TIMI-2910 file (N, C-alpha, C, CB; in pm, 1 decimal, decimal comma, always signed):
<rs>
+----------+----------+----------+----------+----------+----------+----------+----------+----------+----------+----------+----------+------+
!      n_x !      n_y !      n_z !     ca_x !     ca_y !     ca_z !      c_x !      c_y !      c_z !     cb_x !     cb_y !     cb_z ! resn !
+----------+----------+----------+----------+----------+----------+----------+----------+----------+----------+----------+----------+------+
!  -1358,6 !    -42,7 !   +723,3 !  -1281,4 !    +36,2 !   +818,6 !  -1326,9 !   +181,7 !   +809,0 !  -1127,8 !    +23,3 !   +791,5 !  Unk !
!  -1317,9 !   +250,2 !   +920,2 !  -1350,5 !   +391,9 !   +921,7 !  -1240,4 !   +472,6 !   +855,2 !  -1372,9 !   +440,4 !  +1064,6 !  Unk !
!  -1271,8 !   +595,9 !   +824,0 !  -1177,6 !   +683,4 !   +752,4 !  -1049,1 !   +706,1 !   +832,6 !  -1243,8 !   +818,4 !   +721,3 !  Unk !
!  -1059,7 !   +721,1 !   +962,9 !   -939,9 !   +742,3 !  +1045,7 !   -850,9 !   +618,8 !  +1042,5 !   -979,1 !   +775,9 !  +1191,7 !  Unk !
!   -912,7 !   +501,2 !  +1049,7 !   -835,0 !   +377,3 !  +1043,7 !   -769,2 !   +359,6 !   +907,3 !   -924,2 !   +257,0 !  +1074,4 !  Unk !
!   -839,0 !   +398,2 !   +799,0 !   -779,2 !   +392,1 !   +665,0 !   -658,2 !   +485,3 !   +655,6 !   -883,7 !   +429,3 !   +557,2 !  Unk !
!   -666,2 !   +602,5 !   +715,0 !   -554,3 !   +697,2 !   +711,6 !   -435,0 !   +641,6 !   +788,8 !   -596,8 !   +833,6 !   +770,0 !  Unk !
!   -459,6 !   +587,8 !   +907,4 !   -350,3 !   +529,4 !   +987,0 !   -291,1 !   +408,7 !   +915,5 !   -400,6 !   +488,5 !  +1127,6 !  Unk !
!   -378,0 !   +319,4 !   +869,1 !   -335,1 !   +198,9 !   +797,9 !   -257,4 !   +236,1 !   +671,6 !   -456,8 !   +111,0 !   +762,0 !  Unk !
!   -310,6 !   +329,9 !   +594,1 !   -244,5 !   +373,7 !   +471,3 !   -109,1 !   +437,3 !   +497,4 !   -332,2 !   +471,0 !   +397,5 !  Unk !
!   -101,6 !   +519,0 !   +601,5 !    +25,8 !   +582,4 !   +635,6 !   +131,5 !   +481,5 !   +674,4 !     +6,6 !   +680,8 !   +748,0 !  Unk !
!    +92,2 !   +384,7 !   +754,4 !   +186,0 !   +280,9 !   +797,2 !   +232,1 !   +195,1 !   +679,1 !   +121,6 !   +192,2 !   +904,3 !  Unk !
!   +137,3 !   +150,1 !   +599,2 !   +170,7 !    +67,3 !   +482,9 !   +256,2 !   +145,9 !   +382,9 !    +41,8 !    +16,2 !   +414,3 !  Unk !
!   +217,6 !   +269,4 !   +354,4 !   +294,4 !   +351,8 !   +260,8 !   +435,8 !   +377,8 !   +308,3 !   +224,6 !   +483,0 !   +238,3 !  Unk !
!   +450,7 !   +399,3 !   +438,0 !   +583,2 !   +425,6 !   +494,4 !   +672,5 !   +302,1 !   +483,4 !   +571,3 !   +469,4 !   +641,4 !  Unk !
!   +619,8 !   +184,7 !   +520,6 !   +698,1 !    +60,7 !   +512,0 !   +733,1 !    +30,3 !   +366,1 !   +619,7 !    -58,1 !   +574,7 !  Unk !
!   +635,7 !    +47,3 !   +275,7 !   +661,2 !    +21,4 !   +133,3 !   +767,2 !   +116,5 !    +79,0 !   +531,3 !    +35,2 !    +51,8 !  Unk !
!   +763,5 !   +243,0 !   +120,9 !   +863,7 !   +338,0 !    +72,5 !  +1002,5 !   +304,4 !   +125,4 !   +825,7 !   +480,3 !   +112,8 !  Unk !
!  +1011,5 !   +247,3 !   +245,2 !  +1141,9 !   +204,9 !   +296,4 !  +1192,1 !    +81,9 !   +219,8 !  +1133,3 !   +174,1 !   +447,9 !  Unk !
!  +1101,8 !    -10,5 !   +187,7 !  +1140,8 !   -129,1 !   +110,6 !  +1190,8 !    -88,9 !    -27,8 !  +1022,3 !   -227,3 !    +97,9 !  Unk !
!  +1121,6 !     +5,6 !    -91,4 !  +1154,7 !    +45,8 !   -228,4 !  +1255,8 !   +160,9 !   -233,7 !  +1028,2 !    +86,0 !   -301,8 !  Unk !
!  +1309,0 !   +201,2 !   -119,4 !  +1412,1 !   +306,1 !   -109,1 !  +1364,5 !   +441,3 !   -163,3 !  +1537,7 !   +263,0 !   -184,4 !  Unk !
!  +1237,7 !   +475,4 !   -139,3 !  +1184,6 !   +605,6 !   -180,6 !  +1138,2 !   +687,4 !    -60,6 !  +1068,7 !   +587,0 !   -278,8 !  Unk !
!  +1178,9 !   +649,0 !    +57,9 !  +1130,0 !   +714,4 !   +178,9 !  +1167,7 !   +862,0 !   +183,5 !  +1184,2 !   +643,8 !   +301,6 !  Unk !
!  +1285,2 !   +897,7 !   +134,4 !  +1328,6 !  +1037,0 !   +138,2 !  +1249,1 !  +1122,7 !    +39,9 !  +1477,9 !  +1046,7 !   +107,3 !  Unk !
!  +1189,3 !  +1062,0 !    -61,7 !  +1114,6 !  +1135,7 !   -164,1 !   +968,0 !  +1152,8 !   -127,2 !  +1125,3 !  +1064,8 !   -297,9 !  Unk !
!   +918,2 !  +1074,8 !    -32,0 !   +777,4 !  +1076,2 !     +2,9 !   +755,5 !  +1142,6 !   +137,3 !   +721,7 !   +935,2 !     +4,3 !  Unk !
!   +652,3 !  +1220,8 !   +144,6 !   +612,6 !  +1279,5 !   +271,7 !   +500,0 !  +1198,9 !   +334,1 !   +569,9 !  +1425,3 !   +252,9 !  Unk !
!   +448,0 !  +1249,0 !   +443,6 !   +342,8 !  +1181,2 !   +517,6 !   +216,8 !  +1163,0 !   +432,9 !   +309,9 !  +1258,7 !   +644,0 !  Unk !
!   +175,9 !  +1267,6 !   +362,8 !    +54,0 !  +1261,2 !   +281,7 !    +69,9 !  +1161,3 !   +167,6 !    +19,2 !  +1400,1 !   +225,8 !  Unk !
!   +183,7 !  +1161,5 !   +101,7 !   +206,5 !  +1067,0 !     -7,8 !   +212,8 !   +923,6 !    +43,8 !   +336,1 !  +1101,8 !    -82,4 !  Unk !
!   +267,2 !   +903,2 !   +163,0 !   +266,5 !   +769,2 !   +223,1 !   +123,9 !   +719,5 !   +244,5 !   +342,6 !   +769,7 !   +356,8 !  Unk !
!    +36,5 !   +806,8 !   +290,1 !   -103,9 !   +768,9 !   +310,6 !   -169,3 !   +734,0 !   +178,0 !   -181,7 !   +882,4 !   +379,8 !  Unk !
!   -147,2 !   +816,3 !    +77,1 !   -206,5 !   +791,8 !    -54,4 !   -155,4 !   +661,2 !   -113,4 !   -176,2 !   +908,2 !   -149,7 !  Unk !
!    -24,5 !   +638,7 !   -106,1 !    +34,3 !   +514,2 !   -156,8 !    -20,7 !   +394,1 !    -80,9 !   +188,0 !   +518,0 !   -145,6 !  Unk !
!    -35,0 !   +406,6 !    +49,7 !    -86,9 !   +296,6 !   +130,1 !   -230,7 !   +261,6 !    +97,2 !    -76,1 !   +330,3 !   +275,3 !  Unk !
!   -315,0 !   +362,5 !    +79,6 !   -455,9 !   +337,6 !    +49,2 !   -472,0 !   +282,2 !    -91,6 !   -537,8 !   +466,1 !    +65,0 !  Unk !
!   -405,4 !   +342,2 !   -189,0 !   -411,9 !   +289,5 !   -326,1 !   -348,4 !   +151,6 !   -331,9 !   -341,6 !   +385,1 !   -425,7 !  Unk !
!   -240,6 !   +131,6 !   -256,4 !   -176,5 !     +0,9 !   -249,5 !   -268,1 !   -105,6 !   -192,6 !    -51,6 !     +9,1 !   -166,8 !  Unk !
!   -352,0 !    -69,0 !    -95,8 !   -448,1 !   -163,9 !    -38,9 !   -549,6 !   -206,3 !   -144,6 !   -520,3 !   -102,1 !    +82,9 !  Unk !
!   -595,8 !   -111,4 !   -222,2 !   -690,7 !   -142,8 !   -329,2 !   -623,1 !   -228,4 !   -436,1 !   -747,4 !    -13,1 !   -391,8 !  Unk !
!   -503,4 !   -190,0 !   -476,4 !   -429,0 !   -265,9 !   -577,7 !   -395,3 !   -405,7 !   -527,2 !   -300,1 !   -191,7 !   -616,8 !  Unk !
!   -353,2 !   -416,8 !   -402,9 !   -322,6 !   -547,0 !   -344,3 !   -445,6 !   -636,0 !   -338,2 !   -264,5 !   -529,8 !   -205,0 !  Unk !
!   -561,0 !   -577,8 !   -303,2 !   -685,5 !   -653,6 !   -302,4 !   -721,8 !   -703,8 !   -440,3 !   -797,7 !   -569,2 !   -247,7 !  Unk !
!   -698,9 !   -620,4 !   -541,4 !   -726,1 !   -660,5 !   -679,8 !   -632,5 !   -773,4 !   -723,4 !   -711,2 !   -539,8 !   -774,7 !  Unk !
!   -504,9 !   -761,4 !   -689,6 !   -407,3 !   -866,2 !   -724,3 !   -445,5 !   -997,7 !   -657,1 !   -263,5 !   -824,2 !   -682,2 !  Unk !
!   -483,0 !   -991,5 !   -531,1 !   -520,9 !  -1113,8 !   -459,3 !   -648,6 !  -1174,8 !   -515,6 !   -539,0 !  -1084,3 !   -310,5 !  Unk !
!   -741,1 !  -1091,9 !   -562,4 !   -864,0 !  -1145,6 !   -621,3 !   -834,9 !  -1218,8 !   -752,1 !   -965,3 !  -1032,9 !   -645,5 !  Unk !
!   -728,9 !  -1179,1 !   -820,5 !   -691,0 !  -1247,6 !   -944,6 !   -644,3 !  -1390,3 !   -918,4 !   -581,2 !  -1169,9 !  -1016,2 !  Unk !
!   -588,1 !  -1414,3 !   -800,7 !   -541,4 !  -1549,7 !   -768,5 !   -638,7 !  -1622,9 !   -676,4 !   -403,4 !  -1543,8 !   -703,5 !  Unk !
!   -757,8 !  -1564,7 !   -657,3 !   -862,1 !  -1633,5 !   -582,9 !   -860,3 !  -1615,1 !   -432,9 !   -854,2 !  -1774,6 !   -611,2 !  Unk !
!   -787,3 !  -1518,9 !   -383,8 !   -780,5 !  -1492,5 !   -239,4 !   -859,7 !  -1365,9 !   -207,5 !   -632,1 !  -1478,0 !   -191,8 !  Unk !
!   -880,6 !  -1340,8 !    -79,5 !   -952,0 !  -1219,9 !    -39,9 !   -855,4 !  -1103,1 !    -27,8 !  -1026,4 !  -1241,8 !    +92,8 !  Unk !
!   -911,1 !   -983,4 !    -33,0 !   -830,2 !   -862,6 !    -23,0 !   -822,0 !   -812,4 !   +119,0 !   -885,9 !   -754,7 !   -112,0 !  Unk !
!   -816,1 !   -682,3 !   +132,7 !   -805,8 !   -618,2 !   +262,5 !   -941,8 !   -623,4 !   +329,6 !   -755,4 !   -472,1 !   +249,4 !  Unk !
!   -946,1 !   -681,3 !   +448,9 !  -1072,5 !   -698,8 !   +517,1 !  -1077,5 !   -641,3 !   +656,3 !  -1104,6 !   -840,4 !   +523,5 !  Unk !
!   -977,5 !   -571,3 !   +697,5 !   -975,3 !   -513,6 !   +831,9 !   -833,4 !   -479,7 !   +871,4 !  -1037,5 !   -609,8 !   +934,1 !  Unk !
!   -816,3 !   -448,0 !   +996,0 !   -684,9 !   -410,6 !  +1046,5 !   -620,6 !   -534,0 !  +1108,4 !   -694,9 !   -294,0 !  +1150,2 !  Unk !
!   -561,9 !   -620,0 !  +1022,4 !   -495,5 !   -742,1 !  +1069,2 !   -370,4 !   -766,2 !   +985,3 !   -591,6 !   -865,0 !  +1061,4 !  Unk !
!   -294,2 !   -868,4 !  +1020,7 !   -167,0 !   -894,5 !   +953,7 !   -185,6 !   -929,9 !   +806,9 !    -93,1 !  -1006,1 !  +1024,0 !  Unk !
!   -284,7 !  -1013,2 !   +775,1 !   -308,9 !  -1050,6 !   +636,1 !   -340,1 !   -927,3 !   +551,3 !   -424,2 !  -1151,9 !   +627,2 !  Unk !
!   -428,5 !   -841,7 !   +600,2 !   -463,2 !   -720,1 !   +527,2 !   -341,8 !   -629,3 !   +511,6 !   -576,2 !   -645,3 !   +598,5 !  Unk !
!   -260,6 !   -622,5 !   +616,0 !   -138,6 !   -541,2 !   +609,1 !    -46,0 !   -592,1 !   +499,7 !    -65,4 !   -541,8 !   +744,4 !  Unk !
!    -27,7 !   -725,1 !   +492,1 !    +61,5 !   -782,0 !   +390,9 !     +5,5 !   -764,0 !   +249,9 !    +85,0 !   -930,3 !   +418,9 !  Unk !
!   -125,5 !   -776,9 !   +234,2 !   -188,5 !   -754,7 !   +103,4 !   -169,4 !   -609,5 !    +61,1 !   -339,7 !   -790,5 !   +107,6 !  Unk !
!   -194,7 !   -516,3 !   +152,4 !   -177,7 !   -374,8 !   +122,3 !    -31,5 !   -341,9 !    +94,2 !   -229,6 !   -289,4 !   +237,6 !  Unk !
!    +59,6 !   -402,9 !   +167,5 !   +202,2 !   -380,7 !   +145,6 !   +244,3 !   -430,4 !     +7,6 !   +284,6 !   -450,4 !   +254,5 !  Unk !
!   +194,2 !   -546,4 !    -32,1 !   +221,6 !   -597,2 !   -166,3 !   +174,5 !   -497,9 !   -271,2 !   +153,8 !   -733,3 !   -187,7 !  Unk !
!    +52,9 !   -448,9 !   -257,0 !     -0,8 !   -352,6 !   -352,6 !    +77,3 !   -222,7 !   -354,6 !   -144,8 !   -324,1 !   -321,5 !  Unk !
!   +118,7 !   -174,2 !   -238,0 !   +194,1 !    -49,2 !   -230,7 !   +332,5 !    -63,7 !   -293,7 !   +207,3 !     -4,1 !    -85,3 !  Unk !
!   +397,0 !   -177,2 !   -271,3 !   +528,4 !   -201,3 !   -333,1 !   +514,3 !   -208,3 !   -485,3 !   +591,8 !   -333,0 !   -278,5 !  Unk !
!   +410,4 !   -277,0 !   -532,9 !   +386,2 !   -284,6 !   -677,4 !   +358,2 !   -145,5 !   -733,3 !   +268,0 !   -379,9 !   -708,3 !  Unk !
!   +279,5 !    -65,4 !   -661,8 !   +248,9 !    +71,4 !   -705,7 !   +375,0 !   +155,8 !   -715,9 !   +149,9 !   +137,5 !   -609,6 !  Unk !
!   +459,8 !   +152,1 !   -614,9 !   +584,4 !   +229,3 !   -618,7 !   +673,7 !   +180,1 !   -732,1 !   +658,9 !   +219,5 !   -483,6 !  Unk !
!   +678,6 !    +47,9 !   -753,2 !   +758,8 !     -7,7 !   -861,2 !   +709,9 !    +43,9 !   -996,6 !   +754,3 !   -161,4 !   -857,6 !  Unk !
!   +579,0 !    +47,8 !  -1016,8 !   +521,9 !    +97,0 !  -1143,0 !   +555,4 !   +243,7 !  -1162,5 !   +369,0 !    +76,8 !  -1145,7 !  Unk !
!   +541,1 !   +323,5 !  -1057,7 !   +570,6 !   +466,4 !  -1067,8 !   +718,3 !   +488,7 !  -1098,4 !   +531,5 !   +538,9 !   -937,8 !  Unk !
!   +806,7 !   +413,6 !  -1032,2 !   +950,4 !   +426,4 !  -1059,8 !   +983,2 !   +385,6 !  -1202,8 !  +1031,6 !   +341,2 !   -961,4 !  Unk !
!   +916,5 !   +281,1 !  -1253,5 !   +940,0 !   +236,6 !  -1391,0 !   +893,8 !   +342,0 !  -1491,2 !   +867,8 !   +103,5 !  -1417,4 !  Unk !
!   +782,4 !   +405,4 !  -1464,4 !   +732,0 !   +508,4 !  -1555,5 !   +816,2 !   +635,6 !  -1553,0 !   +588,8 !   +542,0 !  -1520,6 !  Unk !
!   +877,9 !   +664,9 !  -1439,0 !   +964,0 !   +783,1 !  -1430,1 !  +1094,3 !   +764,8 !  -1507,1 !   +994,6 !   +814,6 !  -1284,4 !  Unk !
!  +1142,7 !   +642,6 !  -1516,7 !  +1269,8 !   +617,1 !  -1585,0 !  +1244,8 !   +590,4 !  -1726,6 !  +1345,1 !   +502,2 !  -1523,7 !  Unk !
+----------+----------+----------+----------+----------+----------+----------+----------+----------+----------+----------+----------+------+
</rs>
């Protein structure tokens, strides 16, 4: 994916993940993008551990993989803060 698509994809994934994890008020637009992009990488890594493919484009499967990674990332950060 191009850089612009990664930014849009990351922002969307980060925003949805922050709403799921109830951290939306603490995160701004830039942090949502960062969480979404790192979440996509983390989600791809998690899926590779179970033998599936990671993020491969702008589609529903990639969105769900990235969302899984972003939720796990937010969960880890919340656990480390407490």
